[in-house]
C-alpha atoms as one frame of an Amber mdcrd trajectory, in Angstrom:
protein
  66.117  86.898  35.343  69.612  87.996  34.349  71.399  89.577  31.403  75.002
  89.056  30.376  77.618  91.173  28.659  80.869  89.682  27.341  83.771  91.888
  26.249  86.440  89.958  24.349  89.614  92.050  24.337  93.184  91.306  23.313
  94.464  90.824  26.870  91.334  89.975  28.860  87.867  88.552  28.394  85.345
  90.160  30.745  81.872  88.928  31.615  79.199  90.783  33.596  75.718  89.868
  34.803  72.976  92.362  35.708  69.428  91.778  36.920  66.254  93.169  35.346
  66.750  96.511  37.127  70.297  96.924  35.818  71.901  96.124  39.165  75.340
  94.540  38.895  75.136  90.931  40.064  78.657  89.723  39.341  81.635  89.928
  37.032  84.882  88.236  36.114  88.027  89.111  34.171  90.119  86.301  32.670
  93.183  86.410  30.385  92.238  86.065  26.728  95.295  84.043  25.767  95.842
  82.533  22.337  92.448  80.794  22.165  89.680  83.268  22.816  86.927  80.671
  22.411  88.184  78.935  25.552  88.526  82.262  27.376  84.949  83.182  26.479
  83.663  79.859  27.850  85.708  80.288  31.020  84.500  83.863  31.598  80.866
  82.865  31.120  81.254  79.877  33.413  83.021  81.894  36.120  80.501  84.726
  36.249  77.631  82.233  36.437  79.423  80.363  39.201  79.980  83.548  41.182
  76.299  84.442  41.048  74.927  80.912  41.448  72.968  81.179  38.212  72.451
  78.659  35.429  72.996  79.409  31.746  69.250  78.903  31.213  68.523  81.800
  33.592  70.313  84.292  31.339  67.613  85.998  29.290  69.907  87.662  26.743
  73.595  88.219  26.009  75.325  91.028  24.129  78.932  90.602  22.983  81.452
  93.379  22.409  85.194  93.791  21.891  87.386  92.750  18.993  86.377  89.084
  19.444  82.651  89.735  19.805  81.726  87.666  16.740  83.204  84.598  18.457
  80.636  84.629  21.266  77.992  81.965  20.730  74.349  82.434  21.672  74.508
  86.226  21.580  71.474  88.376  20.965  73.730  90.766  19.043  77.287  92.029
  18.721  77.695  95.719  19.611  80.736  97.962  19.159  83.033  98.759  22.096
  82.318 102.475  21.680  78.593 102.074  22.340  79.104  99.615  25.194  81.761
 101.697  26.967  79.554 104.779  26.758  76.623 102.892  28.276  78.780 101.289
  30.942  80.485 104.472  32.137  77.131 106.250  32.377  75.974 103.537  34.782
  79.137 103.720  36.896  79.899 107.446  36.705  76.732 109.276  35.618  77.206
 112.498  33.694  80.590 111.599  32.193  81.245 113.856  29.196  84.582 112.498
  28.009  85.813 108.920  28.332  89.371 107.765  27.733  89.704 104.013  27.356
  93.147 102.408  27.126  93.047  98.676  26.721  95.417  95.908  25.755  96.166
  97.002  22.221  94.152 100.105  21.388  93.155 103.496  22.802  89.865 105.354
  22.439  88.540 108.773  23.333  84.790 109.373  23.365  82.889 112.630  23.649
  79.616 111.891  25.409  76.478 113.945  25.991  76.419 113.218  29.730  73.604
 110.699  29.264  75.613 107.788  27.877  75.235 108.692  24.205  78.288 109.010
  21.937  78.645 112.354  20.165  82.067 111.722  18.631  84.935 109.286  19.057
  88.518 108.704  17.970  90.329 105.391  18.078  93.940 104.303  17.710  93.869
 100.619  16.764  96.758 100.566  14.287  99.544 100.669  16.865  99.907  99.282
  20.394 101.915 102.293  21.604 100.747 103.445  25.014  98.482 100.440  25.598
  98.644  97.480  27.951 100.923  95.537  25.617 103.271  98.524  25.404 103.497
  98.676  29.195 104.129  94.931  29.384 107.068  95.295  26.979 108.494  98.208
  28.966 108.161  96.262  32.219 110.133  93.396  30.696 112.876  95.790  29.616
 113.023  97.219  33.149 112.857  93.724  34.671 109.901  94.575  36.895 106.354
  93.290  37.135 103.938  95.338  35.041 101.787  95.808  38.145 104.662  97.653
  39.838 105.023 100.349  37.169 102.211 102.513  38.509 103.999 103.363  41.747
 107.612 103.288  40.591 107.571 106.875  39.341 106.477 108.455  42.640 108.919
 111.229  43.516 110.621 111.174  40.109 111.545 114.571  38.726 110.573 113.918
  35.138 114.041 114.422  33.682 113.787 111.544  31.193 111.950 111.980  27.895
 111.341 109.157  25.442 111.850 110.033  21.798 109.771 107.154  20.392 106.481
 105.511  21.302 106.999 102.594  18.928 107.134  99.551  21.200 110.271  98.137
  19.554 112.197 101.427  19.526 110.985 102.455  22.988 112.150  99.149  24.435
 115.600  99.683  22.904 115.629 103.229  24.237 114.782 102.023  27.751 117.636
  99.514  27.608 120.002 102.306  26.499 118.821 104.579  29.310 119.480 101.842
  31.864 122.963 101.290  30.431 123.602 105.046  30.669 122.770 104.994  34.364
 119.294 106.546  34.333 117.253 105.785  37.454 114.320 103.405  36.980 111.753
 105.805  38.549 112.838 108.529  36.091 112.502 106.154  33.139 109.049 105.036
  34.292 107.996 108.661  34.759 109.145 109.342  31.196 107.113 106.378  29.934
 103.966 107.544  31.710 104.359 111.096  30.415 104.843 109.798  26.877 101.640
 107.740  27.121  99.772 110.757  28.502 100.988 113.052  25.706  99.968 110.522
  23.067  96.544 110.125  24.686  96.004 113.888  24.855  96.435 114.053  21.080
  93.650 111.484  20.758  91.444 113.412  23.179  91.856 116.650  21.247  90.446
 114.983  18.140  87.045 114.758  19.866  87.287 117.593  22.404  89.691 120.375
  21.358  88.773 122.195  24.570  88.376 119.605  27.325  88.662 122.026  30.244
  85.629 121.831  32.517  84.395 118.514  31.162  83.676 115.583  33.454  86.388
 113.152  32.321  86.665 109.463  33.189  89.081 106.694  32.280  88.413 103.000
  31.722  90.359  99.963  30.573  93.087  97.952  32.243  95.632 100.786  32.015
  93.378 102.847  34.321  94.687 100.578  37.086  98.131 102.151  36.611  98.159
 105.194  38.951 101.274 106.599  37.253  99.502 106.838  33.889  96.407 108.282
  35.566  98.507 110.954  37.311 100.404 111.838  34.133  97.221 112.044  32.055
  95.506 114.164  34.696  98.446 116.568  34.661  98.480 116.695  30.847  94.735
 117.398  30.692  94.837 119.624  33.796  91.969 117.758  35.428  91.122 115.124
  38.002  90.234 111.923  36.192  87.392 109.815  37.581  88.196 106.100  37.679
  85.466 103.491  38.263  86.158 100.872  40.914  86.433  98.166  38.240  87.741
  99.948  35.115  88.241  96.675  33.205  84.539  95.773  33.062  83.046  99.016
  31.728  82.501  97.587  28.232  81.070  94.294  29.478  78.742  96.139  31.862
  77.511  98.324  29.035  76.902  95.214  26.927  74.899  93.596  29.759  72.761
  96.718  30.184  72.110  96.879  26.438  71.086  93.175  26.555  68.635  94.012
  29.340  67.160  97.001  27.494  66.783  95.186  24.175  65.216  92.109  25.771
  62.740  94.243  27.714  61.758  96.137  24.576  61.060  92.861  22.803
């Protein structure tokens, strides 16, 4: 018996399977692309293929993410906030504050240490500081987005960006390059700007975050430069799960398991 969670985000569609004890059986992360229906089908097919299961062996499915209503055959659609809280509790028990930076939005969640949400703040009106923002900056710097995380190592932090608007920031990066600024310094400035913006979101749910057990999820958590900058800004060591992309999908799968067992 298995339970599936599907998280349909703007950049990736993630699918997770757990067994009836909540043990992670398998997962996959595929690009969402322009047609999320096809991405959802691919993610479901891939995770089943990786675990050797048939669709008929999936007892229940919970969908989450901005495209959750597009997932067919779901038991229910549950918000990302609830699913991320449940998922991070399974991966990093006792987490009290979760920062999630995805493809086009950022979230901060104050948790009770047991996977329950006490308060949350979300920035979904602007892509500044998200995965899409970093993709645009990588294009301006003519580097692969996967390289950004390590490019700022050893930089002194002498560059400060004046705008976090993706369009203006991209123009500013181009101007900095033309003025002779070193790429590592520019990248360091980008990471610091993302961290400062994220701290403002964190303070909306936890004005005093010192001493809290803080974790980070989402695709941007794979960027060590952002993680370092955010840790410095919050004056803490951030905990990062081994697979930060699948936290929401894992939470959805666990909720599917719990709801099916209650029924």
